TIRO-2110 file (N, C-alpha, C; in Angstrom, 1 decimal):
// TIRO-2110
94.4, 81.9, 111.7, N, 1, A
95.5, 82.9, 111.6, CA, 1, A
96.8, 82.2, 111.6, C, 1, A
97.7, 82.8, 110.9, N, 2, A
99.1, 82.3, 110.8, CA, 2, A
100.0, 83.2, 111.5, C, 2, A
101.0, 82.7, 112.3, N, 3, A
102.0, 83.6, 112.9, CA, 3, A
103.2, 83.5, 112.0, C, 3, A
103.6, 84.6, 111.4, N, 4, A
104.7, 84.6, 110.5, CA, 4, A
105.8, 85.5, 111.0, C, 4, A
107.0, 85.1, 110.7, N, 5, A
108.2, 85.9, 110.9, CA, 5, A
108.7, 86.2, 109.5, C, 5, A
108.9, 87.5, 109.2, N, 6, A
109.3, 88.0, 107.9, CA, 6, A
110.6, 88.7, 108.1, C, 6, A
111.7, 88.2, 107.4, N, 7, A
113.0, 88.9, 107.5, CA, 7, A
113.4, 89.3, 106.1, C, 7, A
114.2, 90.3, 106.0, N, 8, A
114.7, 90.8, 104.7, CA, 8, A
116.1, 91.3, 104.8, C, 8, A
116.8, 91.2, 103.6, N, 9, A
118.1, 91.8, 103.4, CA, 9, A
118.0, 92.4, 102.0, C, 9, A
117.9, 93.7, 102.0, N, 10, A
117.7, 94.5, 100.8, CA, 10, A
118.8, 95.5, 100.7, C, 10, A
119.7, 95.4, 99.7, N, 11, A
120.8, 96.4, 99.6, CA, 11, A
120.4, 97.8, 99.3, C, 11, A
119.3, 98.0, 98.5, N, 12, A
118.9, 99.3, 98.0, CA, 12, A
118.1, 100.0, 99.1, C, 12, A
118.5, 101.2, 99.5, N, 13, A
117.7, 101.9, 100.5, CA, 13, A
116.3, 102.2, 100.1, C, 13, A
116.1, 102.5, 98.8, N, 14, A
114.7, 102.8, 98.3, CA, 14, A
113.8, 101.6, 98.4, C, 14, A
114.3, 100.5, 97.9, N, 15, A
113.5, 99.2, 97.9, CA, 15, A
113.3, 98.7, 99.4, C, 15, A
114.4, 98.9, 100.2, N, 16, A
114.3, 98.4, 101.6, CA, 16, A
113.2, 99.2, 102.3, C, 16, A
113.1, 100.5, 102.1, N, 17, A
112.0, 101.4, 102.7, CA, 17, A
110.7, 100.9, 102.2, C, 17, A
110.6, 100.6, 100.9, N, 18, A
109.3, 100.2, 100.3, CA, 18, A
108.8, 98.8, 101.0, C, 18, A
109.8, 97.9, 101.1, N, 19, A
109.5, 96.6, 101.8, CA, 19, A
109.1, 96.9, 103.2, C, 19, A
109.8, 97.7, 103.9, N, 20, A
109.4, 98.0, 105.3, CA, 20, A
108.0, 98.6, 105.4, C, 20, A
107.7, 99.5, 104.5, N, 21, A
106.4, 100.1, 104.6, CA, 21, A
105.3, 99.1, 104.3, C, 21, A
105.5, 98.2, 103.3, N, 22, A
104.6, 97.1, 103.1, CA, 22, A
104.3, 96.3, 104.3, C, 22, A
105.4, 95.9, 105.0, N, 23, A
105.3, 95.0, 106.1, CA, 23, A
104.6, 95.7, 107.3, C, 23, A
104.8, 97.0, 107.4, N, 24, A
104.1, 97.8, 108.5, CA, 24, A
102.6, 97.7, 108.3, C, 24, A
102.1, 97.4, 107.1, N, 25, A
100.6, 97.2, 106.8, CA, 25, A
100.1, 95.9, 107.4, C, 25, A
101.1, 95.0, 107.6, N, 26, A
100.7, 93.6, 108.0, CA, 26, A
101.1, 93.1, 109.3, C, 26, A
102.1, 93.8, 109.9, N, 27, A
102.6, 93.2, 111.2, CA, 27, A
103.4, 94.3, 112.0, C, 27, A
104.1, 93.8, 113.0, N, 28, A
104.8, 94.6, 113.9, CA, 28, A
106.3, 94.4, 113.7, C, 28, A
107.0, 95.6, 113.6, N, 29, A
108.5, 95.5, 113.5, CA, 29, A
109.1, 95.2, 114.9, C, 29, A
109.9, 94.1, 114.9, N, 30, A
110.4, 93.7, 116.2, CA, 30, A
112.0, 93.8, 116.2, C, 30, A
112.6, 93.9, 115.0, N, 31, A
114.0, 94.3, 114.9, CA, 31, A
114.1, 95.0, 113.6, C, 31, A
115.3, 95.5, 113.3, N, 32, A
115.5, 96.3, 112.1, CA, 32, A
115.0, 95.7, 110.9, C, 32, A
115.2, 94.5, 110.6, N, 33, A
114.8, 93.8, 109.4, CA, 33, A
113.9, 92.6, 109.6, C, 33, A
113.2, 92.7, 110.7, N, 34, A
112.3, 91.5, 111.2, CA, 34, A
110.9, 92.0, 111.6, C, 34, A
109.9, 91.4, 111.0, N, 35, A
108.5, 91.7, 111.4, CA, 35, A
107.8, 90.4, 111.9, C, 35, A
106.9, 90.6, 112.8, N, 36, A
106.0, 89.5, 113.2, CA, 36, A
104.6, 89.8, 112.7, C, 36, A
104.0, 88.8, 112.1, N, 37, A
102.6, 89.1, 111.5, CA, 37, A
101.7, 88.0, 111.9, C, 37, A
100.5, 88.3, 112.3, N, 38, A
99.4, 87.4, 112.5, CA, 38, A
98.3, 87.6, 111.4, C, 38, A
98.3, 86.7, 110.4, N, 39, A
97.5, 86.9, 109.2, CA, 39, A
96.7, 85.7, 108.8, C, 39, A
95.6, 85.9, 108.2, N, 40, A
94.8, 84.8, 107.6, CA, 40, A
95.4, 84.6, 106.2, C, 40, A
94.8, 83.5, 105.6, N, 41, A
95.4, 83.1, 104.2, CA, 41, A
95.3, 84.3, 103.2, C, 41, A
94.2, 85.0, 103.2, N, 42, A
94.0, 86.0, 102.2, CA, 42, A
95.0, 87.2, 102.4, C, 42, A
95.2, 87.6, 103.6, N, 43, A
96.2, 88.7, 103.9, CA, 43, A
97.6, 88.2, 103.7, C, 43, A
97.9, 87.0, 104.0, N, 44, A
99.2, 86.4, 103.7, CA, 44, A
99.5, 86.5, 102.2, C, 44, A
98.5, 86.0, 101.4, N, 45, A
98.7, 86.1, 99.9, CA, 45, A
98.9, 87.5, 99.4, C, 45, A
98.1, 88.4, 99.9, N, 46, A
98.2, 89.8, 99.5, CA, 46, A
99.6, 90.4, 99.9, C, 46, A
100.1, 90.1, 101.1, N, 47, A
101.4, 90.6, 101.5, CA, 47, A
102.5, 90.0, 100.6, C, 47, A
102.4, 88.7, 100.4, N, 48, A
103.5, 88.1, 99.5, CA, 48, A
103.4, 88.6, 98.1, C, 48, A
102.3, 88.9, 97.6, N, 49, A
102.2, 89.5, 96.2, CA, 49, A
102.8, 90.9, 96.2, C, 49, A
102.5, 91.7, 97.2, N, 50, A
103.1, 93.0, 97.3, CA, 50, A
104.6, 93.0, 97.4, C, 50, A
105.1, 92.0, 98.3, N, 51, A
106.6, 91.9, 98.4, CA, 51, A
107.2, 91.4, 97.2, C, 51, A
106.6, 90.5, 96.5, N, 52, A
107.2, 90.0, 95.2, CA, 52, A
107.3, 91.1, 94.2, C, 52, A
106.3, 92.0, 94.2, N, 53, A
106.4, 93.1, 93.2, CA, 53, A
107.5, 94.1, 93.4, C, 53, A
108.0, 94.1, 94.6, N, 54, A
109.2, 95.0, 95.0, CA, 54, A
110.5, 94.4, 95.0, C, 54, A
110.5, 93.0, 95.1, N, 55, A
111.8, 92.3, 95.3, CA, 55, A
112.5, 92.1, 94.0, C, 55, A
113.8, 92.4, 94.0, N, 56, A
114.7, 92.1, 92.9, CA, 56, A
115.4, 90.8, 93.2, C, 56, A
115.0, 89.8, 92.5, N, 57, A
115.4, 88.4, 92.8, CA, 57, A
116.9, 88.2, 92.8, C, 57, A
117.7, 89.0, 92.0, N, 58, A
119.1, 88.7, 91.9, CA, 58, A
119.9, 89.5, 93.0, C, 58, A
119.3, 90.4, 93.8, N, 59, A
120.0, 91.1, 94.9, CA, 59, A
119.3, 91.0, 96.2, C, 59, A
118.0, 90.8, 96.2, N, 60, A
117.3, 90.9, 97.5, CA, 60, A
116.9, 89.6, 98.1, C, 60, A
116.7, 89.5, 99.4, N, 61, A
116.3, 88.3, 100.0, CA, 61, A
115.2, 88.6, 101.0, C, 61, A
114.1, 88.0, 100.9, N, 62, A
113.0, 88.1, 101.8, CA, 62, A
112.6, 86.7, 102.2, C, 62, A
112.6, 86.4, 103.5, N, 63, A
112.3, 85.1, 104.1, CA, 63, A
111.0, 85.2, 104.9, C, 63, A
110.1, 84.2, 104.8, N, 64, A
108.9, 84.2, 105.6, CA, 64, A
108.9, 82.8, 106.3, C, 64, A
108.8, 82.8, 107.6, N, 65, A
108.8, 81.6, 108.4, CA, 65, A
107.4, 81.5, 109.1, C, 65, A
106.7, 80.4, 108.9, N, 66, A
105.4, 80.2, 109.6, CA, 66, A
105.7, 79.4, 110.8, C, 66, A
105.2, 79.9, 112.0, N, 67, A
105.4, 79.1, 113.2, CA, 67, A
104.0, 78.6, 113.7, C, 67, A
104.0, 77.3, 114.0, N, 68, A
102.8, 76.7, 114.6, CA, 68, A
102.6, 77.3, 116.0, C, 68, A
101.4, 77.1, 116.5, N, 69, A
101.0, 77.6, 117.8, CA, 69, A
101.9, 77.0, 118.9, C, 69, A
102.3, 75.7, 118.7, N, 70, A
103.2, 75.1, 119.7, CA, 70, A
104.6, 75.8, 119.7, C, 70, A
105.1, 76.1, 118.5, N, 71, A
106.4, 76.8, 118.4, CA, 71, A
106.3, 78.2, 118.9, C, 71, A
105.2, 78.8, 118.7, N, 72, A
105.0, 80.2, 119.3, CA, 72, A
105.2, 80.2, 120.8, C, 72, A
104.7, 79.2, 121.5, N, 73, A
104.8, 79.2, 122.9, CA, 73, A
106.2, 79.0, 123.4, C, 73, A
107.1, 78.5, 122.5, N, 74, A
108.5, 78.3, 122.8, CA, 74, A
109.4, 79.4, 122.5, C, 74, A
108.9, 80.5, 122.0, N, 75, A
109.7, 81.7, 121.6, CA, 75, A
110.3, 82.2, 122.9, C, 75, A
111.6, 82.5, 122.9, N, 76, A
112.3, 83.1, 124.0, CA, 76, A
112.8, 84.5, 123.6, C, 76, A
112.7, 85.4, 124.4, N, 77, A
113.2, 86.8, 124.1, CA, 77, A
114.2, 87.1, 125.2, C, 77, A
115.3, 87.6, 124.8, N, 78, A
116.4, 88.0, 125.7, CA, 78, A
116.6, 89.5, 125.4, C, 78, A
116.5, 90.3, 126.5, N, 79, A
116.5, 91.7, 126.3, CA, 79, A
115.1, 92.3, 126.2, C, 79, A
115.1, 93.5, 125.6, N, 80, A
113.8, 94.2, 125.5, CA, 80, A
113.0, 93.6, 124.3, C, 80, A
111.7, 93.8, 124.4, N, 81, A
110.8, 93.4, 123.4, CA, 81, A
109.7, 92.4, 124.0, C, 81, A
108.7, 92.2, 123.2, N, 82, A
107.7, 91.2, 123.6, CA, 82, A
107.2, 90.5, 122.3, C, 82, A
106.5, 89.4, 122.4, N, 83, A
105.9, 88.7, 121.3, CA, 83, A
104.7, 89.5, 120.8, C, 83, A
104.6, 89.7, 119.5, N, 84, A
103.5, 90.4, 119.0, CA, 84, A
102.2, 89.6, 119.1, C, 84, A
101.1, 90.3, 119.5, N, 85, A
99.8, 89.6, 119.6, CA, 85, A
98.8, 90.4, 118.7, C, 85, A
97.7, 89.7, 118.4, N, 86, A
96.7, 90.4, 117.6, CA, 86, A
96.2, 91.5, 118.4, C, 86, A
95.9, 92.6, 117.8, N, 87, A
95.2, 93.7, 118.5, CA, 87, A
93.8, 93.4, 118.7, C, 87, A
93.3, 93.8, 119.9, N, 88, A
91.9, 93.5, 120.2, CA, 88, A
91.1, 94.6, 119.8, C, 88, A
89.9, 94.4, 119.2, N, 89, A
89.0, 95.4, 118.7, CA, 89, A
87.7, 95.2, 119.4, C, 89, A
87.0, 96.3, 119.6, N, 90, A
85.7, 96.3, 120.1, CA, 90, A
84.8, 97.1, 119.1, C, 90, A
83.8, 96.4, 118.6, N, 91, A
82.9, 97.0, 117.6, CA, 91, A
81.7, 97.5, 118.3, C, 91, A
81.5, 98.8, 118.2, N, 92, A
80.3, 99.5, 118.9, CA, 92, A
79.2, 99.6, 117.9, C, 92, A
END
């Protein structure tokens, strides 16, 4: 699994909402234009493909940062919020 920070700056409200909705399928919104995602390679590729389909290269900016497990342990949060974790599932 990869721990990814996805940030975006999209001037168009319509495209910004589409980008946000895509990211909600893959991670947790931690700030207005910032998501944390725990994804395997396949889901990471699918997310990137969907984001590229919506991105206007001349006006939009989407950045994806991958943090190693050592870097994840060094994350500091000031104020409200917590570090996103994988949801735990029980299969019955």
